[in-house]
KEKE-3310 file (N, C-alpha, C; in steps of 0.2 Angstrom, whole numbers, plus 5000, padded with zeros to 4 digits):
npx = (5004:5001:5009:5004:4988:4989:4991:4978:4969:4972:4971:4958:4950:4957:4951:4949:4955:4966:4984:4987:4999:5012:5014:5023:5025:5030:5033:5042:5052:5048:5059:5062:5057:5038:5028:5012:5012:5005:4994:4980:4967:4953:4942:4931:4930:4942:4954:4967:4963:4963:4965:4956:4945:4941:4937:4926:4917:4913:4909:4896:4888:4878:4885:4900:4914:4929:4943:4958:4975:4977:4991:4997:5002:5001:4989:4979:4983:4978:4964:4959:4961:4953:4940:4942:4941:4928:4919:4924:4917:4903:4898:4891:4895:4890:4902:4909:4915:4926:4935:4928:4916:4900:4893:4896:4888:4880:4889:4896:4888:4884:4895:4898:4888:4893:4899:4911:4917:4933:4944:4950:4940:4931:4939:4939:4926:4921:4928:4939:4950:4966:4977:4974:4972:4981:4979:4984:4983:4969:4966:4964:4953:4945:4946:4944:4930:4925:4927:4919:4907:4903:4893:4901:4900:4898:4905:4906:4906:4907:4924:4921:4907:4908:4919:4908:4898:4904:4906:4892:4884:4877:4862:4857:4867:4864:4849:4834:4826:4834:4845:4837:4835:4848:4850:4856:4850:4852:4861:4876:4883:4889:4902:4908:4907:4916:4929:4928:4931:4941:4951:4951:4957:4970:4973:4974:4987:4985:4985:4977:4962:4953:4940:4935:4936:4920:4917:4922:4918:4906:4907:4914:4904:4894:4900:4902:4889:4883:4889:4884:4873:4873:4881:4868:4858:4863:4859:4854:4861:4872:4885:4901:4912:4925:4935:4943:4952:4947:4936:4928:4925:4917:4910:4908:4908:4905:4897:4890:4881:4875:4869:4858:4847:4837:4839:4854:4862:4868:4882:4900:4917:4931:4946:4963:4979:4992:5007:5016:5034:5030:5019:5013:5004:4987:4976:4982:4979:4966:4948:4946:4933:4925:4925:4933:4932:4929:4936:4954:4968:4984:4998:5014:5021:5020:5034:5034:5035:5033:5018:5014:5025:5025:5012:5002:4988:4976:4973:4985)
npy = (4995:5011:5027:5036:5030:5027:5039:5046:5039:5037:5050:5052:5043:5037:5034:5038:5026:5025:5030:5048:5054:5065:5075:5075:5093:5098:5101:5094:5094:5080:5068:5061:5063:5057:5049:5050:5063:5078:5077:5075:5061:5056:5045:5038:5041:5036:5042:5057:5073:5090:5103:5116:5109:5101:5109:5114:5105:5101:5113:5110:5103:5099:5096:5096:5087:5087:5078:5075:5072:5076:5082:5088:5101:5105:5099:5106:5119:5116:5115:5125:5134:5129:5129:5143:5146:5140:5150:5160:5157:5161:5152:5150:5141:5134:5130:5115:5109:5097:5100:5107:5104:5099:5102:5117:5123:5133:5146:5146:5151:5164:5169:5172:5181:5192:5209:5210:5199:5188:5175:5169:5174:5164:5153:5153:5154:5139:5134:5126:5111:5115:5104:5093:5098:5108:5123:5136:5129:5129:5140:5148:5143:5147:5162:5164:5160:5169:5182:5181:5179:5168:5153:5144:5128:5117:5102:5088:5075:5075:5072:5066:5063:5052:5043:5040:5033:5023:5014:5014:5015:5020:5025:5027:5039:5047:5048:5039:5044:5051:5043:5035:5045:5049:5039:5028:5015:5008:4994:4996:4990:4973:4974:4985:4986:4977:4983:4996:4990:4983:4995:5001:4991:4992:5005:5008:4999:4987:4984:4986:4980:4968:4968:4979:4985:4985:4994:5005:5005:5009:5022:5028:5026:5035:5047:5050:5050:5059:5071:5070:5073:5087:5093:5091:5100:5111:5121:5129:5134:5123:5113:5113:5100:5098:5088:5073:5060:5048:5049:5055:5045:5035:5021:5019:5033:5049:5051:5037:5040:5052:5050:5045:5053:5067:5072:5070:5064:5069:5074:5078:5067:5071:5066:5068:5063:5055:5051:5036:5027:5014:5012:5016:5018:5024:5018:5010:5014:5015:5006:4999:4995:4998:5014:5023:5037:5050:5059:5061:5068:5068:5070:5076:5067:5070:5070:5060:5056:5036:5034:5021:5019:5023:5019:5016:5005:5005:4993:4986)
npz = (5000:4997:5003:5002:5001:5016:5023:5016:5023:5038:5043:5039:5047:5057:5074:5092:5095:5092:5093:5087:5075:5069:5054:5039:5032:5020:5000:4990:4972:4961:4961:4949:4933:4931:4919:4923:4929:4934:4923:4918:4918:4911:4918:4911:4899:4896:4892:4891:4896:4895:4906:4902:4898:4907:4916:4910:4908:4923:4928:4922:4930:4944:4957:4962:4966:4974:4978:4988:4995:5012:5014:5006:4997:4983:4980:4986:4979:4967:4967:4971:4962:4952:4958:4955:4942:4942:4945:4939:4927:4929:4940:4957:4967:4983:4995:5004:5017:5023:5032:5042:5058:5059:5070:5072:5064:5065:5069:5060:5051:5056:5057:5044:5042:5046:5047:5039:5037:5040:5032:5044:5055:5051:5053:5068:5071:5066:5073:5069:5069:5072:5074:5068:5056:5042:5041:5034:5021:5018:5020:5007:4999:5007:5006:4993:4993:5003:4996:4986:4990:4992:4999:5013:5021:5035:5033:5040:5050:5068:5077:5089:5088:5078:5085:5093:5086:5080:5091:5097:5088:5071:5070:5085:5088:5079:5079:5074:5063:5057:5053:5045:5035:5031:5022:5028:5032:5021:5017:5013:4995:4992:4986:4986:5001:5004:4999:5005:5022:5016:5013:5025:5034:5030:5029:5042:5045:5045:5059:5067:5080:5075:5081:5081:5068:5062:5069:5064:5050:5053:5056:5046:5034:5042:5041:5027:5023:5030:5025:5011:5013:5017:5005:4999:5004:5003:4993:4978:4969:4969:4974:4980:4986:4998:5002:5008:4996:4999:5004:4993:4984:4972:4973:4991:4995:4997:4985:4983:4992:4991:4978:4980:4982:4974:4959:4966:4959:4947:4949:4949:4950:4956:4960:4967:4966:4969:4960:4961:4958:4956:4948:4932:4923:4919:4922:4932:4945:4948:4948:4933:4928:4936:4939:4952:4953:4942:4936:4937:4944:4942:4953:4958:4973:4991:5001:5016:5035:5038:5040:5047:5057:5072:5074:5086:5096:5109:5115:5115)
capx = (5000:5006:5009:4997:4983:4988:4990:4971:4965:4976:4967:4950:4946:4958:4947:4953:4959:4972:4987:4991:5006:5012:5015:5027:5020:5035:5033:5048:5051:5047:5066:5063:5050:5034:5023:5008:5014:5004:4991:4971:4965:4945:4941:4924:4931:4949:4958:4968:4960:4967:4961:4949:4942:4938:4933:4922:4914:4913:4902:4889:4886:4875:4890:4906:4917:4936:4947:4965:4978:4978:4994:5000:5001:4999:4980:4975:4984:4976:4957:4956:4962:4948:4934:4942:4938:4919:4916:4924:4912:4898:4894:4891:4891:4893:4909:4905:4922:4926:4939:4924:4913:4894:4890:4897:4887:4877:4892:4900:4885:4883:4903:4899:4884:4897:4900:4919:4920:4938:4946:4953:4935:4929:4941:4938:4921:4919:4931:4944:4958:4975:4981:4973:4970:4985:4976:4986:4982:4963:4962:4966:4948:4940:4947:4940:4923:4921:4928:4914:4902:4900:4893:4904:4897:4903:4900:4910:4904:4913:4928:4918:4901:4910:4918:4900:4893:4909:4903:4887:4879:4873:4855:4858:4870:4861:4843:4833:4825:4841:4849:4833:4836:4853:4852:4861:4847:4853:4867:4883:4883:4894:4908:4909:4907:4922:4932:4929:4935:4950:4955:4953:4963:4977:4975:4977:4993:4983:4985:4970:4961:4948:4933:4934:4932:4916:4914:4926:4915:4899:4909:4915:4897:4890:4901:4901:4883:4881:4891:4879:4866:4876:4877:4860:4853:4867:4855:4850:4868:4876:4890:4910:4915:4931:4937:4949:4951:4943:4926:4923:4924:4909:4909:4907:4908:4899:4894:4885:4875:4871:4865:4851:4844:4834:4847:4860:4868:4872:4889:4906:4922:4940:4951:4969:4982:4999:5010:5022:5037:5031:5014:5015:5000:4984:4973:4986:4976:4959:4945:4942:4928:4918:4930:4929:4932:4927:4942:4959:4973:4990:5003:5020:5022:5024:5036:5032:5037:5032:5013:5014:5030:5022:5005:4998:4982:4977:4973:4990)
capy = (5000:5017:5030:5040:5029:5025:5047:5048:5034:5039:5056:5053:5035:5038:5037:5038:5020:5026:5036:5049:5056:5072:5072:5082:5097:5099:5097:5095:5092:5073:5067:5061:5063:5052:5049:5054:5068:5086:5076:5073:5056:5055:5038:5038:5039:5033:5047:5062:5078:5097:5108:5118:5103:5097:5115:5115:5097:5102:5119:5109:5099:5103:5094:5096:5084:5087:5075:5078:5070:5081:5085:5089:5107:5105:5096:5113:5124:5115:5115:5132:5137:5125:5134:5151:5143:5139:5157:5165:5156:5161:5148:5154:5136:5133:5126:5111:5105:5091:5102:5111:5099:5101:5106:5122:5125:5140:5148:5148:5157:5168:5173:5175:5187:5198:5214:5210:5193:5184:5167:5168:5172:5158:5148:5153:5152:5134:5128:5123:5109:5116:5099:5090:5102:5112:5129:5139:5126:5130:5146:5152:5143:5151:5167:5164:5160:5175:5186:5179:5178:5160:5151:5139:5126:5112:5095:5084:5071:5077:5066:5064:5058:5045:5039:5035:5030:5017:5013:5013:5013:5028:5026:5029:5044:5052:5049:5033:5047:5056:5037:5034:5051:5049:5033:5023:5010:5002:4991:4995:4983:4969:4974:4991:4985:4972:4987:5001:4985:4981:5000:5002:4988:4995:5012:5007:4997:4981:4983:4988:4974:4965:4969:4987:4987:4985:5003:5012:5004:5012:5028:5030:5027:5039:5053:5049:5051:5068:5075:5071:5077:5094:5096:5090:5106:5118:5128:5130:5135:5118:5113:5110:5096:5099:5083:5066:5056:5041:5052:5056:5039:5034:5014:5019:5037:5054:5050:5034:5043:5058:5048:5043:5061:5069:5079:5069:5059:5077:5074:5073:5067:5074:5063:5073:5055:5057:5045:5030:5025:5006:5013:5023:5020:5028:5010:5006:5019:5013:5000:5000:4991:5002:5018:5028:5042:5053:5061:5059:5073:5066:5074:5071:5065:5075:5067:5060:5049:5033:5034:5017:5019:5025:5018:5009:5006:5005:4988:4982)
capz = (5001:4996:5009:4999:5004:5022:5025:5018:5029:5044:5043:5038:5050:5066:5080:5097:5098:5088:5094:5081:5074:5064:5047:5037:5026:5016:4997:4983:4966:4958:4961:4942:4928:4929:4914:4922:4935:4929:4920:4921:4916:4911:4917:4910:4892:4896:4890:4894:4895:4898:4910:4902:4896:4913:4921:4905:4912:4931:4926:4919:4935:4950:4962:4960:4974:4975:4982:4990:4999:5015:5018:4999:4995:4976:4978:4989:4976:4961:4969:4973:4953:4949:4960:4951:4934:4941:4948:4934:4922:4932:4945:4963:4970:4991:4998:5009:5018:5028:5038:5048:5060:5057:5075:5071:5056:5066:5071:5053:5046:5061:5055:5038:5039:5050:5041:5035:5039:5038:5033:5053:5059:5050:5055:5073:5070:5064:5077:5066:5071:5069:5077:5063:5048:5040:5041:5027:5013:5017:5020:5001:4998:5013:5007:4988:4995:5005:4990:4980:4993:4991:5007:5017:5025:5039:5030:5043:5057:5072:5078:5095:5085:5074:5088:5097:5080:5081:5098:5100:5081:5069:5073:5092:5090:5075:5078:5068:5057:5051:5051:5037:5030:5026:5017:5032:5034:5016:5017:5004:4991:4994:4983:4990:5008:5004:4997:5012:5024:5014:5013:5032:5037:5028:5032:5050:5044:5047:5064:5069:5082:5071:5083:5081:5062:5060:5071:5061:5047:5053:5058:5039:5032:5043:5038:5021:5022:5034:5019:5006:5016:5018:4999:4996:5006:5001:4989:4972:4966:4971:4979:4980:4990:4998:5007:5006:4991:5002:5004:4987:4980:4970:4975:4995:4999:4998:4979:4985:4997:4986:4970:4983:4983:4969:4957:4967:4951:4942:4952:4945:4955:4953:4965:4966:4969:4969:4958:4962:4952:4950:4943:4926:4920:4923:4923:4940:4950:4949:4945:4927:4927:4940:4942:4959:4953:4936:4934:4941:4943:4944:4955:4964:4981:4995:5005:5023:5038:5036:5045:5051:5060:5078:5075:5092:5098:5117:5119:5113)
cpx = (5005:5006:5002:4990:4982:4986:4983:4968:4966:4971:4959:4946:4948:4952:4951:4955:4964:4977:4989:4996:5007:5015:5019:5024:5026:5034:5040:5044:5051:5055:5067:5056:5045:5031:5018:5007:5011:5000:4982:4969:4956:4944:4934:4925:4937:4954:4961:4964:4964:4963:4956:4945:4936:4935:4927:4915:4909:4908:4897:4883:4883:4880:4896:4912:4923:4939:4954:4967:4980:4983:5000:4996:4998:4991:4977:4975:4979:4969:4955:4956:4955:4942:4935:4938:4929:4915:4916:4919:4905:4894:4896:4890:4892:4898:4906:4912:4922:4930:4935:4919:4906:4892:4891:4896:4884:4883:4897:4895:4883:4890:4902:4892:4886:4896:4906:4921:4926:4940:4947:4948:4930:4931:4939:4931:4920:4926:4937:4951:4963:4978:4981:4973:4974:4982:4979:4985:4974:4961:4964:4958:4943:4941:4942:4934:4920:4923:4922:4907:4899:4899:4898:4900:4901:4901:4902:4907:4907:4916:4925:4912:4904:4912:4912:4899:4898:4908:4898:4880:4876:4867:4853:4861:4867:4853:4841:4830:4828:4844:4846:4835:4840:4854:4857:4858:4849:4861:4871:4882:4890:4901:4911:4910:4915:4928:4935:4933:4942:4955:4957:4957:4970:4978:4976:4983:4992:4985:4981:4967:4954:4939:4932:4933:4927:4912:4916:4921:4909:4901:4911:4908:4896:4895:4900:4892:4879:4883:4889:4874:4867:4876:4872:4855:4858:4865:4855:4856:4873:4879:4897:4910:4922:4933:4942:4947:4946:4936:4924:4923:4918:4907:4906:4907:4903:4895:4887:4878:4871:4866:4859:4846:4841:4840:4854:4866:4870:4879:4893:4912:4927:4942:4961:4974:4990:5002:5016:5026:5035:5024:5015:5010:4992:4977:4976:4984:4968:4956:4942:4936:4922:4924:4925:4930:4931:4934:4948:4966:4978:4996:5008:5019:5024:5027:5034:5034:5033:5026:5012:5019:5028:5016:5005:4992:4982:4976:4979:4996)
cpy = (5006:5022:5034:5038:5028:5034:5048:5045:5035:5044:5057:5047:5034:5040:5038:5032:5018:5031:5040:5053:5062:5070:5078:5087:5099:5097:5099:5092:5085:5071:5065:5062:5059:5055:5053:5059:5074:5084:5074:5068:5059:5045:5034:5036:5038:5035:5054:5068:5086:5098:5114:5115:5101:5103:5115:5111:5100:5109:5117:5105:5102:5101:5093:5092:5083:5084:5078:5072:5075:5085:5086:5095:5110:5102:5101:5120:5122:5117:5121:5136:5133:5128:5140:5150:5144:5147:5160:5162:5156:5158:5151:5148:5137:5128:5123:5109:5101:5096:5107:5104:5103:5106:5112:5126:5133:5146:5151:5153:5162:5172:5176:5180:5193:5203:5214:5204:5192:5177:5166:5168:5168:5151:5148:5150:5145:5129:5122:5118:5110:5109:5095:5092:5108:5119:5133:5135:5126:5136:5150:5150:5146:5158:5168:5164:5166:5181:5187:5178:5170:5160:5145:5135:5119:5106:5089:5082:5073:5071:5060:5059:5052:5042:5036:5032:5024:5012:5011:5011:5022:5031:5031:5037:5049:5054:5042:5037:5050:5049:5036:5038:5052:5042:5027:5017:5005:5001:4993:4989:4980:4972:4980:4991:4982:4980:4992:4998:4982:4989:5001:4999:4992:5002:5012:5001:4989:4977:4983:4979:4971:4968:4977:4989:4989:4993:5008:5010:5008:5018:5032:5031:5034:5046:5056:5052:5057:5070:5076:5073:5086:5097:5095:5097:5113:5123:5127:5130:5129:5118:5111:5107:5098:5094:5078:5062:5051:5043:5054:5050:5035:5026:5015:5026:5040:5051:5043:5035:5048:5056:5045:5048:5063:5072:5075:5066:5065:5080:5072:5076:5068:5072:5066:5065:5056:5049:5042:5029:5018:5008:5017:5023:5021:5021:5008:5009:5019:5010:5002:4999:4994:5008:5021:5032:5045:5056:5061:5064:5072:5070:5071:5070:5070:5070:5069:5054:5044:5032:5028:5014:5019:5022:5012:5010:5002:4999:4983:4984)
cpz = (5000:5001:5007:5003:5011:5026:5025:5025:5036:5045:5046:5045:5056:5071:5086:5100:5097:5092:5088:5081:5070:5058:5043:5031:5021:5006:4994:4977:4967:4959:4953:4939:4930:4925:4916:4928:4930:4923:4921:4917:4918:4911:4913:4902:4891:4892:4893:4892:4897:4903:4908:4901:4903:4917:4917:4909:4917:4930:4924:4923:4942:4956:4961:4969:4971:4981:4985:4995:5005:5016:5011:4997:4987:4974:4979:4983:4969:4961:4968:4966:4952:4952:4956:4946:4935:4943:4943:4928:4924:4936:4951:4968:4979:4992:5003:5009:5025:5034:5045:5051:5059:5065:5076:5066:5059:5068:5066:5051:5050:5058:5051:5037:5045:5045:5036:5038:5033:5035:5041:5056:5058:5054:5063:5075:5072:5069:5073:5069:5069:5068:5070:5054:5047:5038:5034:5020:5013:5016:5012:4998:5000:5009:4998:4989:4998:5002:4986:4983:4992:5000:5009:5021:5029:5036:5035:5049:5062:5075:5084:5093:5082:5078:5093:5091:5081:5084:5099:5093:5078:5071:5079:5090:5084:5076:5073:5064:5054:5048:5044:5034:5026:5022:5021:5032:5027:5015:5009:5000:4992:4991:4986:4997:5009:5004:5004:5016:5022:5016:5021:5036:5035:5029:5040:5051:5049:5053:5069:5074:5078:5075:5083:5073:5060:5062:5067:5053:5046:5053:5049:5034:5034:5042:5032:5020:5023:5027:5014:5008:5016:5011:4997:4998:5005:4996:4982:4967:4966:4972:4976:4986:4991:5003:5004:5001:4995:5002:4997:4982:4977:4972:4983:4998:4999:4992:4979:4988:4992:4981:4974:4983:4975:4965:4959:4962:4947:4946:4945:4952:4954:4960:4961:4968:4967:4966:4961:4958:4950:4946:4940:4922:4922:4925:4932:4946:4951:4945:4940:4926:4930:4941:4948:4957:4943:4932:4939:4940:4948:4946:4960:4970:4985:5000:5014:5028:5037:5042:5050:5058:5068:5079:5081:5095:5106:5119:5117:5115)
residu = (MET:THR:ASN:THR:THR:ARG:CYS:CYS:MET:LEU:LEU:ALA:LEU:LEU:LEU:SER:ALA:CYS:THR:PRO:HIS:PRO:LEU:MET:MET:THR:ALA:VAL:PRO:ASP:PRO:ALA:PRO:HIS:PRO:LEU:SER:GLY:ARG:ILE:TRP:ASP:THR:ARG:THR:GLN:ARG:TRP:VAL:ALA:THR:PRO:GLU:LEU:GLU:GLN:HIS:LEU:ASN:SER:VAL:ARG:PHE:VAL:LEU:LEU:GLY:GLU:VAL:HIS:ASP:ASN:PRO:VAL:HIS:HIS:ARG:LEU:ARG:ARG:ASP:LEU:ILE:ALA:ALA:LEU:ILE:ARG:ASP:GLY:ARG:ARG:PRO:ALA:ILE:ALA:MET:GLU:GLN:PHE:ASP:ARG:GLU:HIS:GLN:ALA:ALA:LEU:GLN:GLN:ALA:GLN:ARG:GLU:PRO:ALA:PRO:THR:PRO:GLU:SER:LEU:LYS:ASN:ALA:GLY:ARG:LEU:ASP:ALA:THR:GLY:TRP:HIS:TRP:PRO:PHE:TYR:GLU:PRO:ILE:VAL:ARG:LEU:ALA:LEU:ASP:HIS:ARG:LEU:THR:VAL:HIS:ALA:ALA:ASN:LEU:SER:ARG:THR:ASP:ALA:PHE:ARG:VAL:SER:THR:GLN:GLY:ALA:ALA:VAL:VAL:LEU:GLY:ALA:ALA:THR:PHE:ARG:ALA:LEU:LYS:LEU:ASP:VAL:PRO:LEU:PRO:GLU:ALA:ALA:ARG:HIS:SER:LEU:GLU:GLN:ILE:ILE:LYS:GLU:GLY:HIS:CYS:ASN:GLN:ALA:PRO:PRO:GLU:ILE:LEU:PRO:GLY:ILE:VAL:SER:ALA:GLN:ARG:ALA:ARG:ASP:ALA:VAL:MET:ALA:GLY:VAL:LEU:ARG:GLY:ALA:GLY:ASP:GLY:GLY:ALA:VAL:LEU:ILE:ALA:GLY:ASN:GLY:HIS:VAL:ARG:ARG:ASP:PHE:GLY:VAL:PRO:HIS:TYR:LEU:ALA:GLN:TYR:PRO:GLN:GLY:ARG:ASP:ALA:LEU:VAL:VAL:ALA:TYR:LEU:GLU:VAL:ASP:ALA:VAL:ARG:THR:ALA:PRO:ALA:ASP:TYR:PHE:ASN:VAL:ALA:ALA:PRO:GLU:TYR:ASP:TYR:ILE:VAL:PHE:THR:PRO:GLN:THR:PRO:ARG:PRO:ASP:PRO:CYS:LYS:ASP:ILE:ARG:PHE:LYS:ASP:ARG)
# end
């Protein structure tokens, strides 16, 4: 498994059962040119596309889901530029962000109603966790939203609620009505559930006790369903989701839940994936038979320590 996968899943899925560790935030150029780096692959038509074509396609849909590897600065810059292009072309989507937890939505809304809101005021109102999210990566997107009066929404289920879901169940934590409204009462297709379970195992360095894995699956599903619900309620202008690549996967992520709502299929998914030396063809990065993403933007890797080096579980 690549460091990219480990990084995404550890940041998205590690609950209080694990001891977190810091990540390096410094980007350096590729040590050698990679045939995919800097290019965009359309998984549906199986061809390369240029940035203007990607922008045109995204401009035609209601929901745009943009993935990321959380500590890769290139991904954040490219996504900011893509949102700017949508605005330039006349779109005014809401911006839903994994980095803000849903219980702070009211405060986030109030901050945006102030006479002169700033990125910092939204950061503070939304209680962004600076130990988990590197604010300088996300500040440009928030600033862009404020400059163009785009509404910023808190999209994530909090770490506390996710842990409660993992131990008590989503129906208990969210309530039975919300549980059904978010489509969490509908089981994942078997293949999708298997993929999610495998990714969670690998994301926890194959060290997580087997008995906690079903709970982590439930927490991940709840997060994705909550994000889909936020997108659904974001307004007539549609929405852009800012989240990790694991959350924007079509097989088990936000698009799976979004597609169960009216107009929810009017969406496109862009993943930002880091290349590695072993995989040199686009098809090495996705399931060709059932692509997890609509477009893949390939970028260099960000150097980081091995996230499995210091991982520890409380019962070990």
